[in-house]
N, C-alpha and C positions, 0 to 999 in steps of 0.2 A: 281292273285288274289288272296287276303289274306282267310285265314282260318273263319275268323267270315262271311266275304262279302259270301263265296263259300258256307258255310252251312246255310246262309240266304236265297241264291237262289236257293238251292234244296231243301228247306223248303217252299219256293214259288212254286215249281215245284211240290212238292209234294202234296200241298193242292190244287194247281191248278187241278191235274189228282184225286184227289178224286172228286174235283166238275163237273167235265168230264163223270167220272163213273157215276156219280147220273144223270146227263143228260140222258147220252147213256140208264141207266136203266129208266129213265122215257119214252125215247123215244122207248124202246121195249112195254112199255105199251100203249101209247097212237099211236103209227106209225108202227102197224105191220107187214106194207108192205116192209120195208127199213132197211136193215142193223143198229142194234143198235151201231152206232158211234157217239161220240161227239168229238168236240173240242172247245178250245177257246183262245180266240187273246188278249195278254196282251199289254198294253204299260206299261212296267216296272213292277209294282205289280200291274197295274190298268186293270180291265176287261174291253176291249174295244168292245169283240163282242163274243157272242155263238153261237153255232150251231150244227145242227145234221144231219144225212143224212135224205134227202129229194127227192133223185132223183128217185124214184119209186112213191113217192107220188105225185109230183109234175110232172111225165112223163119230167124231167129234167136232162139226164144224167150227167149232169157236177155238179149237186150240192150236192156233197159230205158233210160231216161234217165241213171238212176245209174251202171249198169256202165259205160254208153258214157264219161261221164265222169272215172269212174274209172280206165277204161282209157286214156282221154287223158292223164290225169295220168301214169298210168305210162312212158306212149308219152315224154313229156316227161321223162322221169326225176325226176319231183318226187313226194315222198312227202305228201299231201293231209293237211290237219288237221282241215279244215271241209266237209262237202257240204252245199249249198242247193238243195233239189227244188222244184216246184211243186206236185207233189203227195207224200201221206204215201208212202213207200216199202211196196212189198210184202213178205212174208214174204221173200220169193226176193233181193228187194233187200238186206234188213235183215242176210240171214247173208251176202250178199257183201259189204256194207261194213263188218261186223262182222270180216270177214277180213283188211280190209286196217288193220294195228296203228296204225297213225298218226292214224288218225280219232279225234279226239276230241269233236264235235259234228257232230248231223245236224240242218239245220233244214227246215222245209217250210212250204208257204203255205196248199192244200188239205188238210183230213182227207179219207182215205179213204171214209170214211161219205157224204159229200156226193157223190162218184164212185159210189158203191153205188147213193144214192139216184137219178141220173141212167142207171141200169144200165148203165154202162160199164167197170166192173170188178165180179169176182166178190165176194162178200162175203168177208170175211178179218178176223182178229183185227187190231185196232189196235196200236198200237207199245206194249210193255212197257216203259217205259224200264227199269225194274230188270232186265230180263233181257239187257240190253243195254252193251256194255263203253264207249259213248261217251253223252253228254249227246245229249238229244233236244228241241228246244224247236217249238212251233208258232206259227210267228209270225202276230198275230191281227189286223192291220191289217184293217180292214171292206174298204177301198178296194183292197188288192193282193189280197183273197180273191175280189172280184168281178171284176178285170180278169182272175186266173188262171183263173176260170171262164167266161170270154166264150167261146174257143174250144169247149169244152165243149156250148155251146146250139147248134151246128153240127156236132157230131160224133153219129154213131149205131153201135153196136156190135150185132152179133148175135152171143148167146153160142155159146161152143162146146156141141156136141152130137156123141154117139156119133163121137168119135174126130176130128171136124173141128172144127179152129181157130177161134176168134172171128174175126170180120171187121168191121171198122172200117172208117168211112167218114165223111170230114170234107168237108162242103160247102164247100170252100173257094173258092170263087166268092162264096157269100152272105157267107162271113166277111169276104173281101177288100172288100166290100161294104159291110158293117158298120164295118169298120176306117176308110173313106173318111168315113163320118159319123161317127165319136167322135172329141172332143175326145182329141188325142195326150198330153197329159201323165198319169204315173201316178207 
């Protein structure tokens, strides 16, 4: 890939990640029962579908942000080539993404270990790029990671026990107040 094309691709991923972060923030405000994770499916530079985690709200354990974005792309009759998520996809999502033959690249902002450290997700395997049929890119802009992590400072999760599902609670009022005080640019 020549340098100009590579820079353009990186800029597209960066801009898409910024949009996904804004979607996750909106999810934290509007859907306080799910983790504020968002994903965007692209066909080249065109948005094919967007989604946020809805597993708790819809009582459908598989409805993570990545699955929702891919489902929206399918609904729009667009075969996505890129998926950008605010968080490293879980194993179930990796399997779902791998089933979409058109996906060539998956990029994410927040690595899973950061969410594990906040006790918001169960410990899991990090993505093993060699085992997947697509390229994996961790977007490593410290400012984007910081912005993507902000909603989690207002999120608590009670772990699943004895067959009872995990319970997520976002303090959307406190997060709204935080956003009102924060400079808006990312």
